[in-house]
N, C-alpha and C positions, 0 to 999 in steps of 0.2 A: 445657805449649805442643808440639803436633808441630812436628816437624822442619821446616827449611826447602826447598824443592825448587826448582832451577834451572833455567828453558828460556833457554837463551843461543841468539838467533838471529845467523848470520853469512852473508853475500853478498856477492858481487863483483858484481852485476846493478846498472849504472850507475841511479841514483837518478832520481825525474821532475826533478830539476834538479841543476845544477852546486853541489855543496857545498865548501865552503872549510875544510877540517878544519885545526884547531889543528896546530901542530908535533908532531909526536910522536904524532899520533892516528893508529895505523894496527890492522888486523887483529891483529898479533901482539902488539904494545904494550898493548892494551887487554883483551885476552882474560890475559895475562900477570898486567895487573894484575890484572883480576877474580881470577884464580886466588888470588892470594897474601892478597887482602882475604876473599875468602868459603872459598876451600878448595874443591879437586874433589869432595868428599863433596856426593852426591846433585845431583851435574850432567848436565844433559842437552842438549847441543849439537844443534840443528838448523841445516844447512848448505844453501843455497839456490844455486844453480847457481856453485858457487864455481871458482876457476881452479886451475890444479896447483901453483901454491906455496901456496894456501890450504889446500888439500888435504892436502899433506903435513905442514904444520903442524900442520893438525887430528889426522890420525892419529897423528904423532909425539907430540904433545899426551895424548892419548886412551892413548895406549901408555902414556906413562908415569906419568900420574895414573891412568886407569881407573876413566873416564868413559865412557857411551854419547855415539855419534855415528850420525847420521843424515842420509844424503846425500839433497837432492830438487834435481829439475830445474823447478822452479814459474817461474823468476823474475819474482817476484810478490811483494808485501811482501806483499799481502791475502792469499795463497793462503797463505803459510807461516806468518803469524799465526794462521789459520782449522787449519793442522795441529799447531801449538802450542796453542792452545784445544782442540782434539780430545781432545791429552794431558793438560792440565789438567784436565778434566771428568772425567777417569777415577779422581782422586786421591779420599779422604775427605774429608768437609765439613769439619773444622777443618785439612787441610793447609795451610799456608801457602806458596806459589808465586810468585817473582820471575820474572818476564817481562822477559829482558834483550836491548837490540842491542847492534849489535859494534861500536860508537862511543862507547861509555860508558868513564868513568874516575870510578874510586872511590877514596877516602880509608880511611886506616887506621880501623879500629873502624865500619865501614859495616854490615856484617853484623850486629853488635853491638845498634847504631842501630836497625834495621829493625826486629830483633823485640821491641825495647823497647817501640816502638809499636804493635805488636800486643798486648802483653801490658797497656800500660797507659794506651790510649786507647780511645774506643770509634768508630776510623776504620774505614770499610771499605776502601778503598784506600791506598796509603802508596809516594810516591815518596822518593828521595834527592836530587832534582834542583831546584832552585828556577830555573823558565825566567824570562830577563830579558824576556819580551813582558809579565811582569804588571807591569812599572814603565813603561811604555813608552803614552801616552793614544794612544788611537784615532785623535783629532784631528791627532795628531802623527806619524801613519805607525805606530801601532802594528798587530799582526796580530789583539790582542783586542781586542774588542768589548766587553769589558766592565770596561777600565780606565779609571779615571777618575780626574783631579787626582793623580796619579803611582802609583795603587794599585790595588788587586781591594777589594769587600768580603769581610772576612776576618774569623777570630778566633784569637788566638792562645792554644797550651796549652803546658804544659810537662809533661814528662817527668821521670827521675832525671837523665838529663845532656844535655839538649835543649830548646830551644823548637819549637813545631811551629806550622806556619802552614796553615789552611783554603784551599784552592785551587779553582778554578772548572773547571781544567783542567792535563792535562801528555800527553808523549807516550807513546810503547809502553814506555817502561822504567816498571814499575810493580809491588806487590805485592798480592796480594788472597788471601783465603781460598777453597779450592774453590768452596765453599758460593755464596760468593759472587757468582764469574764463573758459578757455575747457573743461579741466580735472577735474572743480567742478561745469559744468553746469549742473549736476542733482540737486545739491544742492541750487543752487539760483533757478531753475525753482521751485523746494517746497515751496522756499520763497515767491515766489509772486503768489500761488494759490489762496489767499483772496484777497480782494479788497485793504488793507495795507500791505505792505510787511512787513515780520517777519526777520526782520535783524539779531536783536540778537539770536534767534534759528537758522539762518544761521551759522553766524560765532561762534556760540558755542559749532557748531556740526563740522565743519571745523578744529576748533582749539581744537578740546576734552575736551572740558571742562567736568567736571566729570559727570552730570546729562544728560549729551547727547553725553558718547561716544559712539562710532560704530564703528568697523570695516573699517575705508573708507582706501584709499591708502595710506595716510598718513598725520601726525600733519601736519595743516597749522601752520605758523607764522605770526601773525599780529601786527604791533609794532606802538607807535605813540611817537612823542616828549614831552619833560619833561625839561620847558614847552609847552604847544600848541602852535602852531603854525597858529592854525584857530578856528573857534567856531561855533557851532551851534549858530544859532539865538535866541532861546530862553530863555529870563531872567531865567528861572530857571534853565537851563544847559549850560549856559555858562561856558567855559574854565577858569578856577582858572590863577591868577597874570597878568591879562592885562584889561587895562580900554577900553573893547570891543565898548562901546557908542562913545568913542573918536575916534576909530579905523574908526566905521561908518560916522562918520562926516567927514572925511578927506576925502573927495572926491578927492582931487586934490593930494595928496598925491605921492610921486616917488615910484615905485617900486624899488625894491634893491634884 
């Protein structure tokens, strides 16, 4: 299996809406957490419109660990994701690319599990995040239109060390082979036409969720472990069954 390549996006540009982050979720803590659990090898940081403190953090961290950092002034999540997509598409077909946002936390063993998913399943896309929106009915105020009676239509599979669930969408922290991204490039380019990436629509179309069905080449399969091994850092959208604030506080935890 090809080695995992990581593209880690970080920015200090204000989001399109105010995000209430969980305690301990910061650029520094999330970066430290990621490096401890994935290591700095084959890690590329793409920094967009960062402030002086973040830039200093990235320069020092890059010098210490020896990874590549690119500084941009896009002030746009879509443009920065597009830049990363350009780089990802330069890889060989079988290379596994993990595209990561700057407000994610990972549990020990995450890297091993991510690679296990590609080795033992037929999934096209893999995320380690179980988004809580998959368990809130639309009629009860949930943001996902495909959730009914407390869940989405899905399938559960098992690998050597985890159960996995198919899902209709996730955020822009996910892994895929370069070949898959190349075949789906048109959909990803459509996703970033606006200033804010429309990741939900992209995944819904690729996974052929009912409301977005189109005759694309094939239905993609997106999976995540249950329970999650990573989370988005917003307090409202923390993955269930893990004390993520405790994870954020353990800067010196060992990776597994």
